[in-house]
N, C-alpha and C positions, 0 to 999 in steps of 0.2 A: 514233857507227858508223851508226845507223838513217838519218841524214839523208844520211851519204855513199853508202850502198846505193841510194837513191832517185834515179831520173832526173830531178832538179828543177834548174830554172834557179837562180843564186845567189839571186835575189829571192824565189822561191818557198820556197827553203830558209830563207830569213831570217824570212819572215812565218811560216812552219811553225814555226820555232824559238821565234820570240816567243810563238806561240800555245801551244805546249806548255809554255813557261816560265810564262806566266800560268795556264794550268791546273794546273800543279803548284803554283805558288804559292797559288792559290786553293784548291785541296786541302789544302794545309797548313794555310791559313788557317781553312778550315772544319773541319778536324781539331782546331786547336788551341781552336775555339769548342766543338765536340762534346765534347771531353775536359775542358771545364771550366776551360781556362787564363784564360779572360776573365770568369770567375765560374761558381759551381756552376749548373748546369741541373738543373731538378727531375726527379727520376727517377719511374719508373712508381708507386712506391707512393706518392710524395707526390701525384701527380696524380690518382690514386685517392681521395686522402683530402683534397680540397680544403678549407681552413678559411678563410672570408672573415669580416671584421668585419660584424657586423650589428647594426643600431639595435636598442635597446630600446625598445618601445612602451608608451605608457601609455593606458590604457583607461577611460572612464566605466562607471557601474555597468550602463547600457544596451548596452556592447560598441563605443561609438563612440571614435574614435581621438582623444585629446586632445593628443598630442604625443609627441616621441620625445627619446632621449638617444643621441647617435652622434658618431662622428668624421667618418664618412661615412654618409650617409642610406641605408641598404641594408636591405631586407627581401626574403626569398628567396620565390620562388612555384613551383608545380608546373606541369609541361608540360601537364597537363590544364586549368588554369587559363587558359592561354594561347589568346585567340580565333584561328581560323584566318585571318581577315583580317589579324591582327596579324603572325602568321608570314608571311603572304604578302607583306605591306608591306616586311618587313625583306629577304626574299629578293629581291624585284622590285628593290629600290633598292640593296642592298649586295652581294648576292652570288647573280645569277641562276642560276649552274651549281653551286650549293652541294651538291646532291644527286649531282653528277657527279663531282667531284674528292674527293680525299683529303687536304685541307686546304690543298694549294697549287693554285691555277688558273694552268696553264701558259700557255694562250691569253691569260690577262689579264697575265700578265708580259710575254708578246712583246709585246702591244699597248703596254704601259707603255715598255718598251723601245724601241721604234721610233717611236710617235707621240708619246708624252709627253717622253722624254729626247732623242732625236735630231732629232724634227722640231718640238719645242716646242710641241705641241699640248696645251695643260692641260686641255680639255674632254674629252679621250679618256677620263678616268676613270683610277682606281687599281687596282691589283693586288692590294689586300688582300681577304681571304676572310674569311667570318665566323669560321671557326677561327682564322685568323691575329690578327684583332682581338681575340678572347677570349684568346688568348696573351698578348698586350699587355694587357688589361684585368685578368688575373689577376697577372701578375708584373711589370708597368710597365716602364719603359724607364731604363737607367742611361747615366752621362755616361762616354764613351771617347773624348773629344776629337774629333779629325777623323774618326775612325772609327766615331763614334756611330751614325750612321743604318745603316751596313752591319752592323756587330757586332750591333746590336739586331734587324735584320730577319732575320740567319741565326737569331739565337737564337729569334725567334719561330716561323720556319719548321721547325726542329727539334722546338720545343714542340708545334706544331700537329700535326705528322704523329704524335706521341705519343699528342696527346690523340685524334686519330681512330682510333688504334689501340685505346683503351681505351674510348671513348664512343661510342654511335650518334649518329646525325644529330640526333635528338629530343632527345637528353641534352646536345648541343652547343648546339642552340637553347636549351634551358632554361638551362644555365649560362652563356651569352651574354646573356640577358635579365636574369639576376640579377646580372650583374657591370658590365654597360656604364654609363658615366657618362652622365646626363641633365644637364639645366641646373639652375642653383642648388645645386650641389654635392649633388646626389640621383644614387645609386647603385641600380641595378635597376629594373625596369618597375612592380614594384609600389609603390616609393616615389613613382616619378614619376606613376603614375596617381592616386594619393591626393593628391599635392601640386598637381598642376595641374588636375584634374578632380573631385577629392573621391570617387574611384571605385576600386573593386577592378579589379584586372586584368581578369578575366574579363567585367567589364561594361562595357569600354572599347567605344565604337562606332567604326565604321569610320573616321570623320574624325578621331576623338580619337587613334586608333591611329597613323594616318598622321602627325598632327602630331608626337607622340612620336618616331616613327621618322625623322621629316624632321630633329630636332634632333642626330641623332648625326652628320651631316655637320661640324657645328661647334656645339657645345651652348650657347656664349655667343652666337654670332652669330645664331642662329635661337631664341634662347630666347624663347618665346611670351609670356612675362610682360613682358619688356622691350622686344621687337622684333616686336609682334604682325603688322604688314604683311609683314616678311621671313618670319615664322613659317607666315603663310598661303599666301604664294607657295610656300614650301618644301613644305608639306603639299601643294599642289597638283601639285608636281612628283612626289611620291611616288605619289600616285594616277593620274598619268599613266604611270608606269613600271609600275604594277600592271595599268593597262588594256594597255600595249604588250605585256607578256609572258603576257596570257591569265590574268591573276588577277581581274580586274574587268571584268564586262560593260560596254559603252560607257554603257548607259543610266544604270546605278549610277555610273560616272565622272562623268557630266554631272551627276546629281543632288547627288553628294557635294561637288563641286569649286565649287559656288555657296553651299554654306554658309558662314556667318559663323563666325569663329573665337571661341568661347565658353568661357572658362576659369572653373572654380570652385576659385580657388587657396587652398590651405590652408597658413597659416604653422605651421612647426613649431619656430622658432628659440626661444630662451630668453625673448626679449622680446616676441614676436608671438604671435597666436593666441588659443585658449582657454585660460583661466586660468594666465597665465604665472607670477604669484605662487605659486600651489599648487604648480605643476610645479617651482618652484624650492626650495621647502621640501621637497617629496617626494624630490628629489634627495638631500637632506642626509640624509633618513631613511633612502633606501635604501643610501646608502653605508655606513652603519654596519650595517645589516640584512646586506648581501652580505658584509662582512667575515667574519660568522659561518656562512656557508654555503659549502660545497665542491662543485665539479662532479665529474663522474666522473674527472678526474685528479687529485683531492685538492687544487684549487686554487681559491681563492676566486673567486667570479664576477665578471665584468667588466660594469659598467654599460654601457659604451660599446661592447662587440664582442661580447657573448654574444647579443644578439637576444633578450633576456628580454620576457616579457609581464607587465605591473604591472596589475593590475585594482585599481581604487579605487571608492569610494562616491560620487563626484560625479556629480551628474545634469547631463547635457551642456545641456540645453535650459535648466534653472534657471540654471546658471552662465552663459550666454549672456545671459538676462534680467538678471541680478543685474549684469553688467557694462554692460549698456545702462542700467539704473536708476542706476547710480553715475554714470555720464557724463553722463546727462540732469541729474541734481540737481546734480553739483558744478560742471558749466559754469555753471549760472545761479548757484549760490552763490557761486562765485569772482567773478563780475561785482558781485554785492551787496557782498563783503567789499572788494573794491578802490574801489568808489564811496563805500562808507562811511567809509573811511580819507582818500579823496581825497590833498590834497597832504601831510596829515600822516601819511603812512605810515611806520610805523617802519623797514621795510626800505630806507627812504630816508635814514635817520638815519646821519650819518658815524660815530657812535661805534659803532654796531650793526654796520655794514659792516666797519670795521676790525677789530673783534673777531672777526667772521666769518673775515676773511681770514687773521688770525693763527692761526685753529684749522684752518684748511684745510691738506690735503695737500700741496698746492704750497708754501705757504708753509713748513711744517715741514721738507720736502725741501730747498728752497733753502737754509733756515737751517742744516740740517745739514750741507750743502755748504760752509758758511763766508760764505755771502753776508751782506752789511750790510742791515739793515732798508730802509734807503732804496733800495739796488739792487732788494732783493725786490719792494718796492712798486711800483717802477717797471716791473719785468717783469710783475707782475699786473694792471697799468693798460694794458698794450701791445695794442693792439687787432688782430684776426686775423679772418678769415672762420670764422663757425661757425654751427652749427645750433642754435637754442633751440627748446624744446618751448612751445607754447601751445595752449588749448583751441581745437579745430577746424582749426588749421593747424600747420605747421612753418615757424619763421621762420629764413630764411638771411640772416644780417646780419654787418655788422663790429662786432666787440664784443671786449672783454678778459675775463680770468678774473674780473675784480672786476664787470665788467658781468653776466657770466653768473651769478655767485653772487648778486648782489643781485637778478636776474630770478627765479631760482629760489627764493629765501626767501620770497618772497610768496605761495607757491602753498599753498593747503589740501590737505589729503590725507584719505584715508579708508580705512578697514578694515570690512569687512562678512563675517560668517560665517552661515551657515545650516544647521542640522542636524536630524536627526531625533530627537527627545528621548527615543524608547524604546530606542535602541541607542547614540545619540552619533555616528550616521554623518553625515558632514559631505557636504551636499548641494551647497554652491556656497561658494567662497573668494574674495574679492575683496581683496587685500592692499594695493591703492594704486591710484592714478590713472592711472599709466603706467610699465610695468617697465623700459622702455628708460632713462628719465631718472629715476626714482624706484626704487631697488632694495630700499628697506628695506621689510620686510613689516609691516603693521600689524595683520595677525590673530593671528601667534604671536610677532613679536619684540618688538613694541612695547607696554609695560607703561606704562600712564598712570593717573593718578587717576580714580577711577570715579564721584565725586561723589554724586548721589542715587541712582544705581542700587543702592548698598548698603543703601537704607532697607528694602526688602522683607525683608531679614535681620533687621533689628532688630525688625520687626512679628511675623515668623514666630516669633521667639524669645519675643515677648511672648505670643503667643497660644498658644504651646505651653506657656508657663509657668502659664496659667490665666489671663491678663489678659483681661478682656472686651473684644471689640472694639468695643463701645459705651461704652468708657471716654472720657470728656470730659477733653481737656488745652486748657489755656488757650494762646493764642497769644503770651502776652505773653513778652517777653525775660527771661531769667535771667542773673545773672552767677554763674559756678560759681568753686570754689575756683581759686586761681591767677590770676583776673581774666578768664576766657576767657567771653566774652558772643556765643553764637552768634545770628545774626540772620537774617531771611528776605529772599529776594532780589527780592520782588515790587516793581514799580514803584510801586504806589499804597501808601501808608501803611495799615497795618491798624488795625482798631479793637482795641486792647488787651484789651477786655473781652469778646472773643469766645471761644467754646470749640468745639473741633472733636472729633469720635470719631475713633478712629484711621483707619477707612475713608476718612473725608474728608481726614485729614491726610496719608495716602499719596497718595489721588488728586491732592490739590492740591500735594504735595512740600513741606509745612511745616517747615522746618529746625528750629525752636524746639520742636517737638512730637517730632520724630523723637529730639532729645538727651533729653527729659524721660522718654519711653519707654525708650530706654537706660539711663538711671538707676534706673527702676523696676524693671526686669528684670534689670539687672546686667551689667556689661561682661563678665565671665567667661562668663554664659550665651549672650551674644550671640556671642561668639568661638568658644565649643563649637559653637553651632548653625551658624556657617559652616563649621567643619571638618566637620561631618557633611554638608554640602552640596557638599564637596569643594573649598572655597575654598582657597588657598594656606595653608601653615603660618606665613609670614611677615606676617600682617596686624599692622598697628601696635595696640597694646594700650592705646589712649587713648581717651577718650570721642568725640574728634572723628572717630572711624570711622564715627559714626552718619551723617556728612554726606560719607561716601567719601573720607577722606584715604587710604585704601589704593590701591595700583597694581597693576592687573591687565592682562592681555592680553585681547581681545575672544574669542579661543578658550577662556580658562579661565572667563570669565563664561557663555558659551553652555553649557558643560557643567554648571555649577552650577544654573542657572537651568532646566534640563531636569527637574529633580526634581519641579518644580511641575505638570508633565502626565506624570509617569512614575511614579505610584504613590508619590512621595516620595523615589524614588532617582535621584541624580544619575548622569550617563553621561559619562564622559571623552570628549571628540571623538576619533573615529578615522577615517582615510579609506584605508588599506590594506585589503584583503580578501584577495588571494591574489598569488603571484608564480610563474609558470610559466617553465621552461626554452625554448630554441628549438623544442624537439620537443612541447612541449605538456604535459610532466609537471610536476605539482605540486611546488614545492621548498619553499614556505612558505605558511603560511594565518594570518590573523589574526582575533580575535575582540573583540566589544565588551566593553569594560570599565565595567560599571554596578555601583554601589555595592549590596553585600550586603544591607544594611538600610536601611530608609527614614530620612530625616533629621528626619521630623515625623510627626504622625498625619496620617489621611487627613480629619478635621475640620479640622485647620489648614491642610492642603493647599486644602480647598474654600474656607474663610474667605479665604486669601491670593489665589486666582484670583478671587473676587468683588471683592475689593478693587482688585487690579490690573485687573479689568476696568472699575471705576469711573474708573480713571485714563485709560482711552481713551473712554468714555462721558461722562465729564463732567470730568475733570481736565486735567492738562499735556499729555496725547497727544490731546485731543478733535478736533483738527485732521484725524486719521483719519477721523473721521465727516463734519465739516463741509464739510472741504476736498478730501479725497480721496474721499469718498464710498463708503467701504470699508463692505459690510455684514457682512463675516467676523466669526466670533466671534474676539475678540482681546483679550488682556490684556496690559499692558505697563508700561514704567516709563522716564521720561525721566530725564537727568542732565547737569548741567552743573557744571564745577569752577571753583575760584577764578580770578578775573580772565578768565573766559569762555574759558580755553586748551582745553578740551575739551569736546565735545558727544557725549551717548550716548543711545542707544535701546535697550532691550530689547523686542522684540515676541514674544510668546506666543501661539501658535495650539495647537489640540489635537495637531497632528501636526508641526508646526515651530517651532524657536526661532530667533531672528534677533537677532543683535547687531550694531549698527553704532556706530562712532566716527568724529567727524570733527575736525579741528583741524589745526595746523601743527606741522610738526617741530621749528620753533625755539620753545623755552620762552619766549623774550622777546616772542614776538607771539602775542598771542590775538585773539579776536574784539573789535571795537570797542564792542560793545555786548551786554546779556545778551539783547535781542530777535533780535540776529543770531545769537548764538553758544549760546543755549539749545539743548539737546538736540532739543526740539520743532521747531526749525527748521533745525539744522545736520546732525543724523544721521537723525530721523525720516523725513524725505521719501524717502530712498532704500529704506527697507523699504516705504514705502506704494506708491512707483512700482513696486517688485517685486512686490507683490501685486496690483496693479492688472493688470499683465502676466499674472501667473499666473491671474488670474480669467478673464482672455479666452482661455484655453488650457484645452480639454476635458480635456487629459491630466493636468492637475493638479487636478482636482476633487476626488480623494479627500484632498487637503490642504485645498484653498480651501472646501470645502463641510463639513468636520468642525465638529462642534459639540461644546462643552463639555457634560459631563453637568451635568443641573440639579442644583444644591446641595440636601442633605439638608434636611428641614424643621428640623432642630436648628441647622443653619447659618443658614437664612432666618431663624430668631427670634434668633440671636445678632447678625445684622446688621441687625435692624429698629429702627432709631435715628434721630432727626432728624439731618440732616446738620451743623447748628451750632445753638448755644445761647448765651444772653447770660450772662456770667459775673457775676451781681448781686452775690455776696459782694464780689469784688474792686473792683467799681465804687463798692459803698457805702464800702469800707475808703480808696479812693484820691480820694473826691470829698467836698467840704464844702457841705453844703446842696445848691442845685440846680446850683452851677456845678462842673464836672469840674476837678480838678487837673490840672497838666501831667504826662503819664504818667510814672512812674518805673519804673526796672528793678527787678523783684525780686532778691533777693540770697540766697545760701544761708547767709549770717551776718547779723547784724543784725535788721533788720525781718523779713527772712524767716523768720529761725530763730524768732522769737516766733510767727510766725502758722503755723508749719509743720504743726501738727496741722490747724488750721482749714482751710489750704488743700487739704491732702490730702483731706478729707472733699468739698470742693467740686469736687475734680477727678476 
């Protein structure tokens, strides 16, 4: 009817009718979106209470960021923390009329319609405002088939206008910077600033801010880590825009555009960055703890969404130095290890490789699927392109699963933990040589035979029971009931008529004497002593425990040995101090777990420290002095297990306990010789290198310059004995005239039984 009343030509009426129909259809289409027919739109209440996933952050004892747990790497920041040049860079580049529009820039939309759509000029720019981008960041886009782009754009326009009604321009800027995606799966400016420049947002320089804003156009294409040249070019475009719109004086523009792109990239993935093994262990612990805590809604906290702040005992600098020391030593040790085996390496043996293949997950999965052994082995030997770890490089080559398994079987691994003996606070944690390729943690998960590391417990029990440290024992081998004849591991044949006091025997790690001391003090007393020192309850109740047949983790050993410098009280390793929610409210705290009673007397403690100082000054750990030239006050104990499978070192200083293990993950592959596999060579150097590095840092002087208290006069008298004696009684007994007989082994029965009384008098 309206068209009939208008004095229009038929063509004009047709055009007008089409236009009105189009407007009506679009109005209906818009209404359908507005009413939620294409999916519910967020209402005002929801927009007022935006809840975004936030990464949980892990901090060192000094408050430095160790890493994060997240689905999307996002950390919020306040508007006050946004530098003005960062805000200016965003507005000049993304939305120059931001303060003039109410969410939708009509001028930009017209430009896009005429220049970009009708004239095909892609350089004319887009029509998306900061508020429209915020709407997209908050709620994402959905798939609506061929209408996706239109439906999503309309939805974003509606949400943008609602956001403008609720929030001020400053609040929108803050929300935008907290939600916008940057390169490398990073969400929010705070996370991006920390990841790419190791800086808080408020400390970003102009060129750094321009670099990050520049990535928003295409976060992958302009990723400054992957494509530094592109990123640099894009950064200068941002600076140019700032100059063009009056946000940056020409002289500042010229000065900043010639600056090089300098990143200080921080890895926060599970495999990379500082303390990856520690963070992996911490995550397991946190999962259990958070299940017992409830947020304001009465729900358990979520590690990946709730933006928690986890505070730990880890010393950031010491952790870095420990990782450096491990890499430096293990790179060299691996070369020695492979060279010593040469062509006869056990990982090259077909029987060992085939057994390893049959125990692999790939083999078991294929076998469960009904594959024959022949078909499985053929599949496991089929070559493809793969990346293999090696010290100093990553190898990309054509290899099979069998090749890969054989390659990784040869690698030595390491676990090292350092803690404060007064509290058990863990200061550094090195769980292995590379978390990406070797997930198994050798600090807490791995329990290995501890070898001679257990001997100090035997001697502690002896001193505590009243046996004089200057009691002399013959080095001679003894066969005990059941036919067990412990021997010593020295490369040179020992004089069977030599006797040593306990102090020398411990320093030189003499097996035969350790067992004799155990029999004198009693197995039960040794096990009781170990329990007082927080050793596990499942220690094997056999005399062979004197030589370290028990299996323990590095963490357990560190806690037990802390008793020697903590007034006799063992301290259980702990690494969590407190957990805060995203608002900074404390939701959990953790205290040290120190034994209530001393495990031994102060006199015994002093005696044992002096005896273990002897291990370092003149015994099996003396290379700390002559090779590494360490002047520090150090006590310690080396350990090596049967067939040279495990090397251990416990380093004790007045304010630091260090336990290091080295070996292979495959029990069939040990070190080819005691010379190479002994704890003094395989484990001790990592501690030595760490202490060297700490000595060079003034910030560690409180630890490195700490001194053991001088032993009491009583203790000095107790240890005032010759380091060795000639056993004249046994020499006369086993020689005829001037010609010595071939040395025989003493026995608990027969001849030994007859001379038992006399033997004890001379020992």
